[in-house]
C-alpha positions as CSV (number, residue, x, y, z in Angstrom):
1,M,-50.3,-16.2,-71.0
2,Y,-48.7,-14.7,-67.9
3,F,-51.7,-12.5,-66.8
4,S,-54.2,-15.2,-67.8
5,T,-52.9,-17.2,-64.8
6,F,-53.7,-14.4,-62.3
7,P,-56.8,-15.0,-60.2
8,K,-60.0,-12.9,-60.5
9,I,-61.4,-11.0,-57.5
10,Y,-64.4,-8.8,-56.8
11,Y,-63.4,-5.2,-56.6
12,D,-65.3,-2.0,-55.8
13,G,-63.1,0.6,-57.5
14,K,-65.4,3.5,-56.9
15,G,-66.6,2.6,-53.4
16,D,-70.2,2.6,-54.5
17,G,-71.0,-1.0,-53.7
18,N,-70.9,-1.9,-57.4
19,H,-68.3,-4.7,-57.4
20,K,-66.7,-5.9,-60.7
21,V,-64.7,-9.0,-61.5
22,V,-61.1,-7.9,-62.1
23,T,-57.7,-9.6,-62.5
24,N,-55.8,-9.5,-59.2
25,L,-52.5,-8.0,-60.4
26,L,-51.2,-7.9,-56.9
27,R,-51.1,-11.7,-56.6
28,R,-47.5,-12.8,-56.4
29,V,-45.8,-16.2,-56.4
30,A,-42.2,-16.5,-55.5
31,V,-39.9,-19.2,-56.7
32,R,-38.8,-21.2,-53.7
33,A,-35.2,-20.7,-52.6
34,Q,-34.8,-24.5,-52.7
35,V,-35.8,-24.5,-56.4
36,K,-33.5,-21.5,-57.2
37,T,-30.5,-23.2,-55.7
38,N,-31.1,-26.6,-57.5
39,A,-28.3,-26.3,-60.1
40,S,-29.6,-29.3,-62.1
41,L,-32.7,-27.3,-63.0
42,F,-30.9,-24.3,-64.4
43,D,-28.4,-23.2,-67.0
44,T,-26.5,-19.9,-66.9
45,Y,-26.7,-17.5,-69.8
46,D,-24.9,-14.4,-70.7
47,I,-27.2,-11.9,-72.4
48,K,-25.9,-10.8,-75.8
49,E,-26.3,-7.4,-77.5
50,G,-29.8,-7.1,-78.6
51,D,-31.2,-10.1,-76.7
52,S,-34.6,-9.5,-75.1
53,P,-36.5,-11.7,-72.7
54,E,-38.8,-12.7,-75.6
55,S,-35.9,-13.6,-77.9
56,I,-34.2,-15.7,-75.3
57,A,-37.5,-17.5,-74.4
58,Y,-38.0,-18.3,-78.1
59,K,-34.4,-19.6,-78.4
60,M,-34.6,-21.7,-75.3
61,Y,-38.3,-22.7,-75.2
62,N,-39.6,-22.1,-78.7
63,D,-42.2,-19.8,-77.2
64,S,-41.5,-16.0,-76.8
65,N,-44.6,-15.8,-74.5
66,L,-42.6,-17.6,-71.8
67,H,-40.4,-14.5,-71.4
68,W,-42.0,-13.8,-68.0
69,I,-40.3,-17.0,-66.6
70,I,-36.9,-15.5,-67.4
71,L,-37.8,-12.3,-65.6
72,L,-39.3,-14.1,-62.6
73,L,-36.4,-16.5,-62.1
74,N,-33.9,-13.6,-62.2
75,D,-35.9,-11.3,-59.9
76,I,-36.2,-8.7,-62.7
77,T,-39.1,-6.4,-61.9
78,D,-38.0,-3.4,-63.9
79,R,-37.0,-4.4,-67.4
80,F,-35.8,-0.9,-68.2
81,H,-33.2,-0.7,-65.4
82,Q,-32.4,-4.4,-64.6
83,W,-32.1,-5.7,-68.1
84,P,-28.8,-4.9,-70.0
85,K,-28.9,-1.9,-72.3
86,T,-27.7,-2.0,-75.9
87,T,-24.5,-0.2,-76.6
88,P,-26.3,3.0,-77.9
89,Q,-28.6,2.9,-74.8
90,F,-25.7,2.5,-72.5
91,N,-23.7,5.4,-74.0
92,A,-26.8,7.6,-73.9
93,F,-27.4,6.6,-70.2
94,I,-23.8,7.4,-69.3
95,S,-23.9,10.8,-71.1
96,E,-27.2,11.7,-69.4
97,K,-26.2,10.5,-65.9
98,Y,-22.6,11.9,-65.7
99,D,-21.0,15.2,-66.6
100,N,-17.6,13.3,-66.6
101,P,-17.8,9.6,-67.2
102,N,-14.1,9.3,-66.5
103,A,-14.3,11.0,-63.1
104,V,-13.8,8.9,-59.9
105,H,-16.8,6.9,-58.9
106,H,-15.1,5.2,-56.0
107,Y,-11.8,3.6,-54.9
108,E,-11.3,-0.1,-54.4
109,I,-8.8,-2.3,-52.5
110,T,-8.2,-6.0,-52.8
111,A,-9.3,-8.1,-49.9
112,T,-6.4,-9.3,-47.8
113,S,-8.2,-12.2,-46.1
114,G,-10.9,-14.6,-47.1
115,D,-11.6,-14.4,-50.8
116,T,-8.6,-12.3,-52.0
117,T,-10.1,-12.0,-55.5
118,K,-12.8,-9.7,-54.1
119,K,-12.6,-6.0,-54.3
120,I,-13.7,-3.8,-51.5
121,D,-15.3,-0.4,-52.2
122,I,-13.7,2.1,-49.8
123,G,-15.7,5.1,-51.1
124,I,-14.5,8.3,-52.6
125,D,-11.8,9.1,-50.2
126,N,-8.6,7.1,-50.5
127,T,-6.6,9.0,-47.8
128,D,-6.2,5.8,-45.7
129,Y,-5.5,3.7,-48.8
130,P,-3.3,5.8,-51.1
131,T,-2.6,2.7,-53.4
132,A,-6.3,2.0,-53.8
133,S,-7.5,1.6,-57.4
134,I,-9.7,4.2,-59.1
135,V,-13.0,3.1,-60.5
136,T,-14.4,5.6,-62.9
137,N,-18.1,6.3,-63.4
138,F,-17.9,4.5,-66.7
139,E,-16.2,1.5,-65.3
140,Y,-18.7,1.3,-62.4
141,E,-21.7,1.4,-64.7
142,E,-20.1,-1.1,-67.0
143,S,-19.7,-3.5,-64.1
144,V,-23.4,-3.1,-63.2
145,E,-24.3,-4.0,-66.9
146,D,-21.9,-7.0,-66.9
147,N,-23.7,-8.3,-63.7
148,N,-27.1,-7.8,-65.3
149,R,-25.9,-9.9,-68.3
150,K,-25.5,-13.0,-66.2
151,I,-28.9,-14.7,-65.8
152,R,-30.2,-18.2,-65.0
153,L,-32.6,-20.1,-67.2
154,I,-34.6,-23.1,-66.3
155,D,-33.6,-26.1,-68.3
156,P,-36.0,-26.6,-71.2
157,A,-36.8,-30.2,-70.0
158,H,-38.4,-28.7,-66.9
159,I,-40.3,-25.7,-68.4
160,Q,-43.7,-27.3,-68.8
161,Q,-43.7,-28.5,-65.2
162,F,-42.7,-25.0,-64.0
163,V,-45.5,-23.4,-65.9
164,K,-48.0,-26.0,-64.6
165,E,-46.9,-25.4,-61.0
166,F,-47.0,-21.6,-61.4
167,R,-50.6,-21.8,-62.7
168,E,-51.6,-24.0,-59.8
169,L,-50.1,-21.6,-57.3
170,M,-51.7,-18.6,-58.9
171,Q,-55.1,-20.2,-58.9
172,E,-55.0,-21.1,-55.2
173,S,-56.7,-17.9,-54.2
174,S,-59.3,-17.8,-57.0
175,F,-62.9,-17.6,-56.2
């Protein structure tokens, strides 16, 4: 469904003057910022262990083929690095990336003005901030995963309109 919406173009892949009709995979449509910030169109969702874009699309929209909408709305272009890993995948990733998962990744201090719930990464040297909190490699990667788990989903009541508008935008450059 997703690639069927992409426009066709003439392309001379060999440079020999023999043009072929191909799908324009470089065509992109971005979701307008105004749409992304419209809270009434979206629900938040915390990805659970084993969830995939396809399984979530099936749960939410009764159509696993609409998984591309989940990826598009959440600016996920690399499913292998931007989608949360399963526990075994995460543990293998940590073991492969770090010699010592419990080593210091960086230090953090609490903001003292503005939003005092925020933590400020001060790097790997806490000389100027001896009371800074240690963040281990494991804790850092775990926080990245936790952030990846929080996604936005378009309300099912608006899904067909979204698909229709996406198709129309994709076809604007068709020949």
